[in-house]
N, CA, C and O atoms as CSV, one atom per row, in Angstrom:
chain,resi,resn,atom,element,x,y,z
A,1,MET,N,N,113.515,-58.444,220.598
A,1,MET,CA,C,113.640,-57.208,219.850
A,1,MET,C,C,114.426,-56.215,220.701
A,1,MET,O,O,114.262,-56.150,221.920
A,2,ALA,N,N,115.259,-55.465,220.052
A,2,ALA,CA,C,116.005,-54.406,220.731
A,2,ALA,C,C,115.686,-53.093,220.037
A,2,ALA,O,O,115.641,-53.030,218.809
A,3,ARG,N,N,115.462,-52.039,220.827
A,3,ARG,CA,C,115.219,-50.702,220.290
A,3,ARG,C,C,116.383,-49.827,220.737
A,3,ARG,O,O,116.701,-49.745,221.924
A,4,LEU,N,N,117.017,-49.170,219.753
A,4,LEU,CA,C,118.143,-48.299,220.053
A,4,LEU,C,C,117.776,-46.885,219.654
A,4,LEU,O,O,117.312,-46.651,218.538
A,5,ASN,N,N,117.979,-45.945,220.556
A,5,ASN,CA,C,117.642,-44.544,220.314
A,5,ASN,C,C,118.897,-43.683,220.374
A,5,ASN,O,O,119.801,-43.915,221.178
A,6,ASN,N,N,118.923,-42.674,219.491
A,6,ASN,CA,C,120.014,-41.704,219.497
A,6,ASN,C,C,119.398,-40.376,219.079
A,6,ASN,O,O,119.136,-40.142,217.899
A,7,GLY,N,N,119.174,-39.528,220.042
A,7,GLY,CA,C,118.494,-38.261,219.747
A,7,GLY,C,C,117.094,-38.550,219.238
A,7,GLY,O,O,116.337,-39.262,219.898
A,8,GLY,N,N,116.733,-38.016,218.082
A,8,GLY,CA,C,115.410,-38.250,217.519
A,8,GLY,C,C,115.353,-39.449,216.591
A,8,GLY,O,O,114.312,-39.702,215.986
A,9,SER,N,N,116.436,-40.191,216.461
A,9,SER,CA,C,116.469,-41.350,215.566
A,9,SER,C,C,116.416,-42.641,216.366
A,9,SER,O,O,116.808,-42.690,217.532
A,10,SER,N,N,115.918,-43.688,215.707
A,10,SER,CA,C,115.882,-44.991,216.362
A,10,SER,C,C,115.931,-46.100,215.321
A,10,SER,O,O,115.633,-45.890,214.146
A,11,ILE,N,N,116.311,-47.279,215.781
A,11,ILE,CA,C,116.180,-48.492,214.984
A,11,ILE,C,C,115.660,-49.593,215.899
A,11,ILE,O,O,115.932,-49.605,217.099
A,12,CYS,N,N,114.911,-50.513,215.311
A,12,CYS,CA,C,114.453,-51.692,216.037
A,12,CYS,C,C,115.055,-52.909,215.342
A,12,CYS,O,O,114.976,-53.036,214.120
A,13,ILE,N,N,115.650,-53.795,216.117
A,13,ILE,CA,C,116.332,-54.968,215.593
A,13,ILE,C,C,115.643,-56.210,216.142
A,13,ILE,O,O,115.466,-56.357,217.351
A,14,THR,N,N,115.255,-57.109,215.225
A,14,THR,CA,C,114.594,-58.346,215.614
A,14,THR,C,C,115.287,-59.519,214.936
A,14,THR,O,O,115.504,-59.500,213.724
A,15,HIS,N,N,115.635,-60.541,215.717
A,15,HIS,CA,C,116.184,-61.782,215.172
A,15,HIS,C,C,115.043,-62.768,214.975
A,15,HIS,O,O,114.160,-62.873,215.826
A,16,HIS,N,N,115.054,-63.490,213.860
A,16,HIS,CA,C,114.068,-64.531,213.587
A,16,HIS,C,C,114.793,-65.852,213.423
A,16,HIS,O,O,115.775,-65.943,212.686
A,17,ASN,N,N,114.307,-66.879,214.109
A,17,ASN,CA,C,114.880,-68.222,214.078
A,17,ASN,C,C,116.297,-68.231,214.655
A,17,ASN,O,O,117.140,-69.022,214.232
A,18,PHE,N,N,116.551,-67.358,215.611
A,18,PHE,CA,C,117.851,-67.292,216.279
A,18,PHE,C,C,117.615,-67.004,217.760
A,18,PHE,O,O,117.737,-65.859,218.197
A,19,PRO,N,N,117.275,-68.048,218.541
A,19,PRO,CA,C,117.076,-67.830,219.975
A,19,PRO,C,C,118.366,-67.304,220.596
A,19,PRO,O,O,119.397,-67.977,220.574
A,20,SER,N,N,118.299,-66.110,221.143
A,20,SER,CA,C,119.516,-65.476,221.649
A,20,SER,C,C,119.174,-64.448,222.720
A,20,SER,O,O,118.013,-64.110,222.953
A,21,THR,N,N,120.215,-63.975,223.348
A,21,THR,CA,C,120.114,-62.887,224.311
A,21,THR,C,C,120.827,-61.688,223.704
A,21,THR,O,O,121.980,-61.796,223.287
A,22,MET,N,N,120.144,-60.540,223.652
A,22,MET,CA,C,120.750,-59.325,223.102
A,22,MET,C,C,121.066,-58.365,224.239
A,22,MET,O,O,120.295,-58.216,225.187
A,23,ARG,N,N,122.218,-57.720,224.120
A,23,ARG,CA,C,122.555,-56.669,225.092
A,23,ARG,C,C,123.427,-55.627,224.415
A,23,ARG,O,O,124.200,-55.935,223.508
A,24,MET,N,N,123.293,-54.410,224.863
A,24,MET,CA,C,124.098,-53.319,224.333
A,24,MET,C,C,125.279,-53.108,225.276
A,24,MET,O,O,125.142,-53.139,226.499
A,25,THR,N,N,126.445,-52.892,224.663
A,25,THR,CA,C,127.661,-52.725,225.455
A,25,THR,C,C,128.630,-51.790,224.738
A,25,THR,O,O,128.537,-51.585,223.528
A,26,ASP,N,N,129.552,-51.236,225.498
A,26,ASP,CA,C,130.640,-50.477,224.880
A,26,ASP,C,C,131.970,-51.206,225.112
A,26,ASP,O,O,133.041,-50.637,224.902
A,27,GLN,N,N,131.889,-52.462,225.544
A,27,GLN,CA,C,133.075,-53.256,225.804
A,27,GLN,C,C,133.416,-54.134,224.596
A,27,GLN,O,O,132.523,-54.550,223.858
A,28,PHE,N,N,134.687,-54.411,224.400
A,28,PHE,CA,C,135.169,-55.259,223.317
A,28,PHE,C,C,136.028,-56.364,223.908
A,28,PHE,O,O,136.734,-56.144,224.892
A,29,GLU,N,N,135.972,-57.553,223.316
A,29,GLU,CA,C,136.836,-58.638,223.782
A,29,GLU,C,C,138.295,-58.298,223.531
A,29,GLU,O,O,139.162,-58.622,224.343
A,30,VAL,N,N,138.567,-57.640,222.400
A,30,VAL,CA,C,139.906,-57.136,222.103
A,30,VAL,C,C,139.798,-55.614,222.093
A,30,VAL,O,O,139.135,-55.058,221.217
A,31,PRO,N,N,140.427,-54.931,223.037
A,31,PRO,CA,C,140.277,-53.477,223.116
A,31,PRO,C,C,140.824,-52.774,221.870
A,31,PRO,O,O,141.776,-53.255,221.255
A,32,PRO,N,N,140.227,-51.639,221.497
A,32,PRO,CA,C,140.731,-50.861,220.354
A,32,PRO,C,C,142.169,-50.411,220.598
A,32,PRO,O,O,142.594,-50.230,221.739
A,33,ASP,N,N,142.914,-50.233,219.494
A,33,ASP,CA,C,144.316,-49.809,219.583
A,33,ASP,C,C,144.454,-48.384,220.101
A,33,ASP,O,O,145.405,-48.062,220.813
A,34,LYS,N,N,143.496,-47.532,219.739
A,34,LYS,CA,C,143.568,-46.113,220.079
A,34,LYS,C,C,142.444,-45.732,221.032
A,34,LYS,O,O,141.365,-46.324,221.016
A,35,THR,N,N,142.715,-44.744,221.851
A,35,THR,CA,C,141.689,-44.213,222.737
A,35,THR,C,C,140.670,-43.442,221.898
A,35,THR,O,O,141.035,-42.611,221.066
A,36,ALA,N,N,139.392,-43.728,222.130
A,36,ALA,CA,C,138.326,-43.081,221.365
A,36,ALA,C,C,137.083,-43.006,222.252
A,36,ALA,O,O,137.000,-43.695,223.269
A,37,PRO,N,N,136.126,-42.175,221.869
A,37,PRO,CA,C,134.880,-42.150,222.628
A,37,PRO,C,C,134.240,-43.542,222.636
A,37,PRO,O,O,134.524,-44.364,221.764
A,38,SER,N,N,133.395,-43.797,223.602
A,38,SER,CA,C,132.707,-45.088,223.698
A,38,SER,C,C,131.975,-45.394,222.399
A,38,SER,O,O,131.328,-44.522,221.817
A,39,GLN,N,N,132.082,-46.632,221.955
A,39,GLN,CA,C,131.389,-47.105,220.760
A,39,GLN,C,C,130.469,-48.242,221.176
A,39,GLN,O,O,130.905,-49.368,221.413
A,40,TYR,N,N,129.186,-47.918,221.259
A,40,TYR,CA,C,128.214,-48.910,221.686
A,40,TYR,C,C,127.822,-49.793,220.517
A,40,TYR,O,O,127.741,-49.333,219.378
A,41,HIS,N,N,127.581,-51.053,220.802
A,41,HIS,CA,C,127.146,-52.006,219.800
A,41,HIS,C,C,126.251,-53.039,220.468
A,41,HIS,O,O,126.286,-53.225,221.685
A,42,LEU,N,N,125.452,-53.703,219.649
A,42,LEU,CA,C,124.537,-54.721,220.148
A,42,LEU,C,C,125.210,-56.072,220.008
A,42,LEU,O,O,125.706,-56.413,218.933
A,43,ARG,N,N,125.231,-56.832,221.066
A,43,ARG,CA,C,125.820,-58.170,221.039
A,43,ARG,C,C,124.704,-59.189,221.252
A,43,ARG,O,O,123.957,-59.125,222.228
A,44,SER,N,N,124.611,-60.129,220.311
A,44,SER,CA,C,123.642,-61.222,220.407
A,44,SER,C,C,124.396,-62.506,220.684
A,44,SER,O,O,125.331,-62.852,219.961
A,45,THR,N,N,123.999,-63.206,221.715
A,45,THR,CA,C,124.634,-64.460,222.090
A,45,THR,C,C,123.617,-65.579,221.959
A,45,THR,O,O,122.560,-65.532,222.588
A,46,ALA,N,N,123.925,-66.590,221.142
A,46,ALA,CA,C,123.010,-67.710,220.934
A,46,ALA,C,C,122.746,-68.429,222.255
A,46,ALA,O,O,123.637,-68.591,223.088
A,47,ASN,N,N,121.482,-68.859,222.420
A,47,ASN,CA,C,121.119,-69.581,223.643
A,47,ASN,C,C,121.673,-71.006,223.642
A,47,ASN,O,O,121.845,-71.601,224.706
A,48,ALA,N,N,121.956,-71.561,222.455
A,48,ALA,CA,C,122.498,-72.923,222.349
A,48,ALA,C,C,123.411,-72.995,221.134
A,48,ALA,O,O,123.215,-72.280,220.151
A,49,ALA,N,N,124.406,-73.861,221.212
A,49,ALA,CA,C,125.318,-74.062,220.092
A,49,ALA,C,C,124.588,-74.743,218.943
A,49,ALA,O,O,123.633,-75.489,219.158
A,50,SER,N,N,125.046,-74.479,217.716
A,50,SER,CA,C,124.417,-75.060,216.529
A,50,SER,C,C,125.474,-75.332,215.470
A,50,SER,O,O,126.441,-74.580,215.347
A,51,GLN,N,N,125.294,-76.404,214.705
A,51,GLN,CA,C,126.195,-76.720,213.601
A,51,GLN,C,C,125.762,-76.037,212.314
A,51,GLN,O,O,126.584,-75.825,211.423
A,52,GLU,N,N,124.471,-75.686,212.201
A,52,GLU,CA,C,123.935,-75.044,211.006
A,52,GLU,C,C,122.803,-74.116,211.430
A,52,GLU,O,O,122.026,-74.442,212.327
A,53,LEU,N,N,122.714,-72.959,210.782
A,53,LEU,CA,C,121.725,-71.973,211.177
A,53,LEU,C,C,121.183,-71.232,209.963
A,53,LEU,O,O,121.937,-70.798,209.093
A,54,ALA,N,N,119.879,-71.099,209.921
A,54,ALA,CA,C,119.229,-70.224,208.942
A,54,ALA,C,C,118.451,-69.210,209.763
A,54,ALA,O,O,117.494,-69.566,210.449
A,55,ALA,N,N,118.854,-67.958,209.696
A,55,ALA,CA,C,118.236,-66.922,210.518
A,55,ALA,C,C,118.171,-65.618,209.746
A,55,ALA,O,O,118.933,-65.403,208.803
A,56,ILE,N,N,117.260,-64.754,210.150
A,56,ILE,CA,C,117.085,-63.438,209.543
A,56,ILE,C,C,117.107,-62.399,210.658
A,56,ILE,O,O,116.510,-62.597,211.715
A,57,THR,N,N,117.795,-61.300,210.413
A,57,THR,CA,C,117.752,-60.154,211.309
A,57,THR,C,C,117.106,-59.005,210.553
A,57,THR,O,O,117.576,-58.613,209.485
A,58,VAL,N,N,116.021,-58.463,211.113
A,58,VAL,CA,C,115.309,-57.339,210.504
A,58,VAL,C,C,115.655,-56.083,211.286
A,58,VAL,O,O,115.520,-56.040,212.509
A,59,ILE,N,N,116.109,-55.050,210.558
A,59,ILE,CA,C,116.429,-53.757,211.159
A,59,ILE,C,C,115.474,-52.736,210.573
A,59,ILE,O,O,115.478,-52.498,209.365
A,60,LYS,N,N,114.643,-52.123,211.434
A,60,LYS,CA,C,113.658,-51.148,210.970
A,60,LYS,C,C,114.095,-49.735,211.349
A,60,LYS,O,O,114.259,-49.409,212.525
A,61,GLU,N,N,114.279,-48.908,210.323
A,61,GLU,CA,C,114.646,-47.517,210.533
A,61,GLU,C,C,113.489,-46.794,211.218
A,61,GLU,O,O,112.333,-46.945,210.823
A,62,ASN,N,N,113.802,-46.018,212.234
A,62,ASN,CA,C,112.809,-45.288,213.027
A,62,ASN,C,C,111.708,-46.194,213.538
A,62,ASN,O,O,110.580,-45.746,213.746
A,63,CYS,N,N,112.023,-47.466,213.744
A,63,CYS,CA,C,111.090,-48.463,214.283
A,63,CYS,C,C,109.758,-48.440,213.540
A,63,CYS,O,O,108.690,-48.448,214.151
A,64,SER,N,N,109.840,-48.412,212.222
A,64,SER,CA,C,108.679,-48.380,211.338
A,64,SER,C,C,107.636,-49.413,211.750
A,64,SER,O,O,107.976,-50.504,212.208
A,65,ALA,N,N,106.359,-49.057,211.585
A,65,ALA,CA,C,105.258,-49.970,211.902
A,65,ALA,C,C,105.034,-50.979,210.773
A,65,ALA,O,O,104.260,-51.922,210.937
A,66,GLN,N,N,105.699,-50.793,209.633
A,66,GLN,CA,C,105.517,-51.706,208.508
A,66,GLN,C,C,105.929,-53.122,208.915
A,66,GLN,O,O,106.976,-53.325,209.531
A,67,THR,N,N,105.087,-54.097,208.559
A,67,THR,CA,C,105.314,-55.483,208.961
A,67,THR,C,C,106.226,-56.211,207.990
A,67,THR,O,O,106.053,-56.129,206.773
A,68,ALA,N,N,107.185,-56.916,208.534
A,68,ALA,CA,C,108.046,-57.805,207.756
A,68,ALA,C,C,107.643,-59.227,208.134
A,68,ALA,O,O,107.799,-59.635,209.285
A,69,GLU,N,N,107.123,-59.984,207.160
A,69,GLU,CA,C,106.744,-61.377,207.403
A,69,GLU,C,C,107.969,-62.249,207.160
A,69,GLU,O,O,108.518,-62.256,206.059
A,70,VAL,N,N,108.395,-62.974,208.171
A,70,VAL,CA,C,109.587,-63.803,208.077
A,70,VAL,C,C,109.204,-65.257,208.302
A,70,VAL,O,O,108.539,-65.585,209.285
A,71,THR,N,N,109.630,-66.136,207.382
A,71,THR,CA,C,109.436,-67.578,207.562
A,71,THR,C,C,110.765,-68.273,207.314
A,71,THR,O,O,111.546,-67.863,206.455
A,72,VAL,N,N,111.009,-69.323,208.075
A,72,VAL,CA,C,112.223,-70.113,207.920
A,72,VAL,C,C,111.825,-71.585,207.905
A,72,VAL,O,O,111.138,-72.060,208.809
A,73,HIS,N,N,112.264,-72.308,206.864
A,73,HIS,CA,C,112.037,-73.749,206.737
A,73,HIS,C,C,113.355,-74.390,206.322
A,73,HIS,O,O,113.822,-74.179,205.202
A,74,GLY,N,N,113.947,-75.158,207.202
A,74,GLY,CA,C,115.234,-75.780,206.899
A,74,GLY,C,C,116.290,-74.715,206.645
A,74,GLY,O,O,116.555,-73.879,207.508
A,75,THR,N,N,116.898,-74.744,205.451
A,75,THR,CA,C,117.933,-73.762,205.121
A,75,THR,C,C,117.356,-72.558,204.380
A,75,THR,O,O,118.096,-71.642,204.022
A,76,LYS,N,N,116.045,-72.551,204.147
A,76,LYS,CA,C,115.392,-71.483,203.384
A,76,LYS,C,C,114.779,-70.453,204.330
A,76,LYS,O,O,113.994,-70.796,205.214
A,77,ALA,N,N,115.147,-69.187,204.133
A,77,ALA,CA,C,114.581,-68.088,204.923
A,77,ALA,C,C,113.984,-67.075,203.959
A,77,ALA,O,O,114.615,-66.702,202.970
A,78,GLN,N,N,112.762,-66.630,204.252
A,78,GLN,CA,C,112.049,-65.721,203.358
A,78,GLN,C,C,111.560,-64.502,204.136
A,78,GLN,O,O,111.064,-64.619,205.257
A,79,VAL,N,N,111.710,-63.333,203.519
A,79,VAL,CA,C,111.219,-62.083,204.115
A,79,VAL,C,C,110.317,-61.416,203.091
A,79,VAL,O,O,110.724,-61.181,201.954
A,80,MET,N,N,109.082,-61.108,203.500
A,80,MET,CA,C,108.131,-60.402,202.638
A,80,MET,C,C,107.746,-59.097,203.332
A,80,MET,O,O,107.410,-59.083,204.516
A,81,ILE,N,N,107.801,-58.002,202.573
A,81,ILE,CA,C,107.326,-56.701,203.043
A,81,ILE,C,C,106.332,-56.235,201.993
A,81,ILE,O,O,106.708,-55.877,200.877
A,82,GLY,N,N,105.069,-56.246,202.363
A,82,GLY,CA,C,104.023,-55.935,201.388
A,82,GLY,C,C,104.000,-57.012,200.319
A,82,GLY,O,O,103.884,-58.195,200.637
A,83,VAL,N,N,104.110,-56.620,199.053
A,83,VAL,CA,C,104.040,-57.575,197.941
A,83,VAL,C,C,105.423,-57.979,197.418
A,83,VAL,O,O,105.520,-58.734,196.450
A,84,LYS,N,N,106.473,-57.492,198.040
A,84,LYS,CA,C,107.832,-57.800,197.591
A,84,LYS,C,C,108.602,-58.522,198.684
A,84,LYS,O,O,108.325,-58.374,199.874
A,85,GLY,N,N,109.580,-59.310,198.243
A,85,GLY,CA,C,110.347,-60.029,199.239
A,85,GLY,C,C,111.633,-60.595,198.697
A,85,GLY,O,O,111.983,-60.425,197.529
A,86,VAL,N,N,112.334,-61.285,199.599
A,86,VAL,CA,C,113.614,-61.907,199.278
A,86,VAL,C,C,113.623,-63.278,199.946
A,86,VAL,O,O,113.143,-63.452,201.066
A,87,GLU,N,N,114.190,-64.257,199.213
A,87,GLU,CA,C,114.350,-65.587,199.775
A,87,GLU,C,C,115.825,-65.954,199.733
A,87,GLU,O,O,116.492,-65.769,198.716
A,88,PHE,N,N,116.323,-66.471,200.834
A,88,PHE,CA,C,117.717,-66.884,200.952
A,88,PHE,C,C,117.740,-68.391,201.166
A,88,PHE,O,O,117.012,-68.909,202.013
A,89,ASP,N,N,118.571,-69.100,200.403
A,89,ASP,CA,C,118.752,-70.534,200.599
A,89,ASP,C,C,120.228,-70.840,200.383
A,89,ASP,O,O,120.679,-71.060,199.260
A,90,LYS,N,N,120.948,-70.847,201.462
A,90,LYS,CA,C,122.407,-70.981,201.445
A,90,LYS,C,C,123.009,-69.902,200.554
A,90,LYS,O,O,122.956,-68.728,200.921
A,91,LYS,N,N,123.584,-70.246,199.392
A,91,LYS,CA,C,124.226,-69.237,198.542
A,91,LYS,C,C,123.293,-68.662,197.476
A,91,LYS,O,O,123.720,-67.837,196.668
A,92,LEU,N,N,122.034,-69.080,197.463
A,92,LEU,CA,C,121.088,-68.627,196.454
A,92,LEU,C,C,120.165,-67.552,197.050
A,92,LEU,O,O,119.575,-67.749,198.112
A,93,VAL,N,N,120.049,-66.409,196.347
A,93,VAL,CA,C,119.153,-65.327,196.774
A,93,VAL,C,C,118.162,-65.092,195.643
A,93,VAL,O,O,118.554,-64.933,194.487
A,94,SER,N,N,116.875,-65.070,195.980
A,94,SER,CA,C,115.820,-64.855,194.983
A,94,SER,C,C,114.964,-63.672,195.375
A,94,SER,O,O,114.651,-63.486,196.551
A,95,ILE,N,N,114.580,-62.863,194.386
A,95,ILE,CA,C,113.663,-61.739,194.583
A,95,ILE,C,C,112.261,-62.268,194.363
A,95,ILE,O,O,112.013,-62.981,193.390
A,96,LEU,N,N,111.329,-61.926,195.262
A,96,LEU,CA,C,109.957,-62.440,195.193
A,96,LEU,C,C,108.954,-61.331,195.002
A,96,LEU,O,O,109.203,-60.183,195.370
A,97,ALA,N,N,107.810,-61.677,194.421
A,97,ALA,CA,C,106.669,-60.764,194.289
A,97,ALA,C,C,105.400,-61.590,194.405
A,97,ALA,O,O,105.325,-62.699,193.875
A,98,ARG,N,N,104.397,-61.051,195.099
A,98,ARG,CA,C,103.118,-61.772,195.225
A,98,ARG,C,C,102.236,-61.428,194.073
A,98,ARG,O,O,101.114,-61.926,193.984
């Protein structure tokens, strides 16, 4: 999980089913064309190469305490928040309710 703060605002970012290393940087592999203030971004690097991946990234505004239940089985990834959710299976997206 990574927590990013800017003044009184924050976000928390969590990857599910994606073993990786996260780091914040203001560096780019290809530098911007124009000079500008530093632009920080989060870079996630997979711990191992993969031919196929089913993963979910959850971004919580102000690092909300609300729980996101994430499950991944094969190519199917499901996110439930309370009684509502979304399921992703390759190109198919389904809205869920308990």
